[in-house]
C-alpha positions in Angstrom: 0.0 0.0 -0.1 1.4 3.4 -1.0 -0.3 6.2 0.9 0.8 9.7 0.7 0.5 11.9 3.5 -1.3 14.9 1.6 -4.1 12.5 0.7 -4.9 11.6 4.4 -4.7 15.5 5.1 -7.0 16.0 2.0 -9.5 13.4 3.3 -9.6 14.9 6.8 -10.3 18.3 5.4 -13.0 16.8 3.3 -14.5 15.1 6.3 -14.6 18.4 8.0 -16.3 20.5 5.0 -18.2 18.0 3.4 -17.5 20.0 0.2 -15.0 19.1 -2.5 -14.7 22.8 -3.8 -14.3 24.0 -0.1 -11.8 21.3 0.6 -9.8 22.3 -2.5 -9.6 25.9 -1.4 -8.5 25.0 1.9 -6.0 22.5 0.5 -4.9 25.2 -2.2 -5.4 22.9 -5.1 -7.9 23.0 -7.8 -11.2 21.0 -7.3 -10.2 18.5 -10.3 -6.9 17.8 -8.5 -8.3 17.4 -5.1 -10.8 15.2 -6.5 -8.2 12.8 -8.1 -6.2 12.7 -4.9 -9.3 11.5 -3.1 -9.8 9.0 -5.8 -6.1 8.0 -5.4 -6.5 7.5 -1.6 -9.7 5.3 -2.3 -7.6 3.2 -4.7 -4.8 2.8 -2.3 -6.8 1.5 0.5 -9.1 -0.5 -1.6 -12.5 1.0 -0.4 -14.9 3.8 -1.3 -14.6 6.4 1.6 -16.7 9.0 0.1 -20.5 8.8 -0.6 -20.9 11.2 -3.4 -24.7 10.7 -4.0 -25.5 13.0 -1.1 -25.3 16.9 -1.0 -23.4 18.0 1.3 -21.2 14.8 0.6 -21.0 12.1 3.2 -18.7 9.2 4.3 -19.2 5.5 3.8 -19.1 3.3 6.6 -15.6 2.4 5.5 -15.0 6.2 5.5 -16.1 6.6 9.0 -13.5 4.0 10.4 -10.8 5.3 8.1 -11.2 8.7 9.3 -10.1 8.0 12.8 -6.9 6.4 11.4 -6.4 9.4 9.0 -6.9 11.9 12.0 -4.6 10.0 14.4 -1.8 9.8 11.7 -2.1 13.2 10.5 -2.1 14.4 14.3 0.8 12.3 15.3 2.9 13.5 12.2 2.1 17.3 13.3 2.9 16.5 16.8 6.3 14.8 15.9 7.1 17.8 13.5 6.3 20.2 16.2 8.7 18.6 18.6 11.5 18.6 16.0 10.9 22.2 15.4 11.1 22.8 19.2 7.5 23.6 19.8 5.9 23.0 23.1 2.5 21.2 23.2 2.2 21.2 26.9 -0.3 23.9 26.9 -2.4 22.8 24.0 -6.1 23.2 24.7 -8.3 20.2 25.0 -11.6 20.6 22.8 -14.6 19.4 24.7 -18.2 19.2 23.7 -20.9 19.0 26.2 -24.7 19.2 26.6 -25.9 22.4 27.1 -27.1 22.3 30.6 -23.9 20.6 31.6 -21.7 23.2 29.7 -23.6 26.1 31.4 -24.0 25.0 35.1 -22.1 21.8 35.6 -18.7 22.2 33.8 -17.2 25.4 35.5 -17.4 24.2 39.0 -16.2 20.7 37.9 -13.3 21.8 35.8 -12.4 24.2 38.7 -12.4 21.2 41.3 -10.3 19.1 38.8 -7.7 21.8 38.1 -7.2 22.1 41.9 -5.9 18.3 41.7 -4.2 18.3 38.6 -3.1 21.8 37.7 -4.1 24.0 34.7 -6.0 22.5 32.0 -6.6 24.9 29.0 -9.8 24.0 27.4 -12.0 24.8 24.6 -15.9 24.2 25.3 -18.7 23.7 22.7 -22.3 23.2 24.0 -24.5 21.0 21.8 -27.4 18.6 22.2 -26.2 14.9 23.4 -27.0 13.4 20.1 -24.6 16.0 18.1 -22.0 15.7 20.8 -21.8 11.8 20.2 -21.6 12.5 16.5 -18.6 15.0 17.0 -16.8 12.3 19.2 -17.4 9.4 16.8 -15.9 11.4 13.9 -12.9 12.4 16.1 -13.9 16.2 16.0 -13.2 16.7 19.7 -10.8 15.3 22.5 -13.7 14.8 25.2 -17.3 14.6 25.5 -19.4 15.5 28.6 -22.8 14.0 28.5 -25.5 12.2 30.5 -25.3 8.5 30.5 -28.4 6.6 29.2 -28.4 3.0 29.9 -31.4 2.6 27.7 -30.1 4.2 24.4 -30.6 2.0 21.4 -27.1 2.8 20.2 -24.5 2.6 22.8 -20.9 3.8 22.7 -18.5 1.0 22.5 -16.5 1.3 25.9 -13.5 -0.4 24.3 -13.2 2.5 21.8 -15.2 5.2 24.0 -13.8 4.8 27.4 -15.5 6.8 30.0 -15.3 8.2 33.5 -18.4 8.6 35.7 -17.9 12.2 37.2 -21.2 13.1 38.6 -24.5 11.6 39.9 -27.4 14.2 40.0 -31.1 14.5 39.9 -33.8 16.2 38.0 -36.2 17.9 40.4 -39.8 19.0 39.6 -39.8 22.7 40.5 -42.3 25.6 40.5 -42.5 29.2 42.1 -44.1 29.5 45.6 -47.2 31.1 46.1 -47.8 33.9 48.7 -48.1 31.2 51.6 -44.9 29.6 50.6 -46.6 26.6 49.0 -46.0 25.3 45.5 -48.0 27.1 43.0 -48.4 24.1 40.9 -48.2 20.8 42.8 -47.8 17.3 41.6 -50.2 16.2 44.6 -53.1 18.4 43.6 -56.1 17.4 41.4 -56.1 20.1 38.9 -54.4 20.8 35.6 -50.8 21.7 35.7 -49.1 24.0 33.2 -46.2 22.1 32.1 -42.9 23.4 30.8 -40.9 20.6 28.9 -38.2 19.5 26.7 -38.5 19.0 22.9 -38.8 15.5 21.6 -35.3 15.0 20.6 -33.8 16.3 24.0 -32.2 13.7 26.0 -33.7 15.2 29.6 -37.1 15.1 27.7 -36.6 11.4 27.3 -36.1 11.1 31.0 -39.1 12.9 32.0 -41.3 10.7 29.4 -40.1 7.6 30.9 -40.8 8.8 34.3 -44.5 9.8 33.3 -45.2 6.8 30.8 -47.4 4.9 33.0 -48.4 7.5 35.5 -51.8 9.0 35.7 -50.1 12.6 36.4 -49.5 12.8 32.8 -53.1 13.6 32.1 -52.9 16.5 34.3 -49.9 18.0 32.4 -50.9 20.9 30.0 -47.9 21.5 27.8 -47.4 25.3 27.5 -43.8 25.5 26.6 -41.0 23.4 25.1 -37.4 23.8 24.6 -34.2 21.7 24.3 -32.3 23.7 27.1 -32.7 23.2 30.7 -31.9 26.9 31.4 -34.7 27.9 29.0 -37.1 26.1 31.3 -35.7 27.6 34.4 -36.3 30.9 33.1 -39.7 30.0 32.1 -40.4 28.6 35.7 -39.1 31.8 37.2 -41.3 33.8 35.3 -44.3 31.6 36.5 -45.4 30.1 33.3 -45.6 26.6 35.2 -43.5 23.7 36.5 -40.7 21.8 35.0 -38.1 19.0 35.8 -34.9 20.6 36.0 -31.2 19.3 36.9 -30.5 20.1 40.6 -27.2 21.8 39.6 -29.0 24.5 37.7 -31.3 25.6 40.2 -29.1 25.2 43.6 -29.1 28.9 44.5 -32.8 29.2 43.8 -33.8 26.3 45.9 -31.6 27.6 48.7 -33.0 31.2 48.5 -36.7 30.0 48.1 -37.0 31.5 44.8 -38.1 28.1 43.6 -39.6 25.2 45.4 -40.4 21.5 44.8 -43.7 20.8 43.0 -43.4 17.3 44.3 -41.4 15.1 46.8 -38.7 13.0 46.2 -40.5 10.2 44.6 -40.8 12.5 41.5 -36.9 12.9 41.5 -35.1 11.5 38.3 -31.5 10.2 38.8 -28.8 11.1 36.2 -25.3 10.0 35.8 -22.8 12.5 33.8 -19.8 10.8 32.2 -16.6 12.3 30.5 -15.8 10.2 27.3 -12.7 10.1 25.0 -11.9 8.1 21.9 -9.1 5.4 22.5 -8.2 5.5 18.7 -7.0 9.2 18.9 -3.9 9.7 20.9 -3.5 13.3 21.8 -0.8 13.7 24.4 -2.8 15.9 26.3 -5.8 13.8 26.6 -3.4 10.9 27.4 -2.0 12.5 30.2 -5.2 13.8 31.7 -6.9 10.2 31.5 -3.7 8.8 33.2 -4.1 11.4 35.9 -7.6 11.0 36.4 -7.4 7.0 36.7 -5.1 7.9 39.6 -7.4 10.1 41.5 -9.9 8.9 44.2 -13.2 8.3 42.9 -14.9 10.9 45.2 -12.6 13.7 43.8 -13.7 13.1 40.0 -17.4 13.4 41.4 -18.8 16.8 41.2 
């Protein structure tokens, strides 16, 4: 097999842009020349890597697998060249993707705690829904993923390829505004209709709420008045008095402490959640490798938020 490094760099660029013309501009070659190089790569590996029947273009299943190898080889080569040129990678930032609620309310105190034990950790954080984050991790476009663990997901991440650490056990609580007497304005133990603020169909947290209510008669009393994919959005609407919602406890600690929000139901209505930090074992970035080794040496209770 005769593979040229530039072909793999071309393929990584194409996987990022999903456009032959955009990739050709990025690689400073004409589009016909770029297309020939991708064809040459496919011929060399003996497989069709690019699905040209879609717009934007996609990768075949073979292309998805080869992308991890290509990214790894390109990164390793660039890192080696950096060392030869006397460049330091000690402070290279880690690219992390996280679910929106985790990025806004969970990540800052957790990374602060972790840095007290491990030292400075330069990071770049991008918030997105869980499905998008898993896709980014699978394609090797991030170093780490911070996400809720779903034991009932139809497509589980292979732990051999995507190892993870459990870094938090939290709960979703049903909350509402207090009335003038300090009682819940909307109570799950009452008998009237409840204005319900909930998550959109594709949101992970929405799945958890739906599973709780699936066989419970309470669902007949809930009148949906607002939907969003973001927990902080629901919190804002609850704070404005629009209804009740299930919100992760780390998003509302101050409001519960100050009495600005109160429970709409007792602890039997709480939804447990586990938070995990994932990586791809096929991508060997020195900063990630170092962090993973250090985390394995820390006591479990230190990793927990």
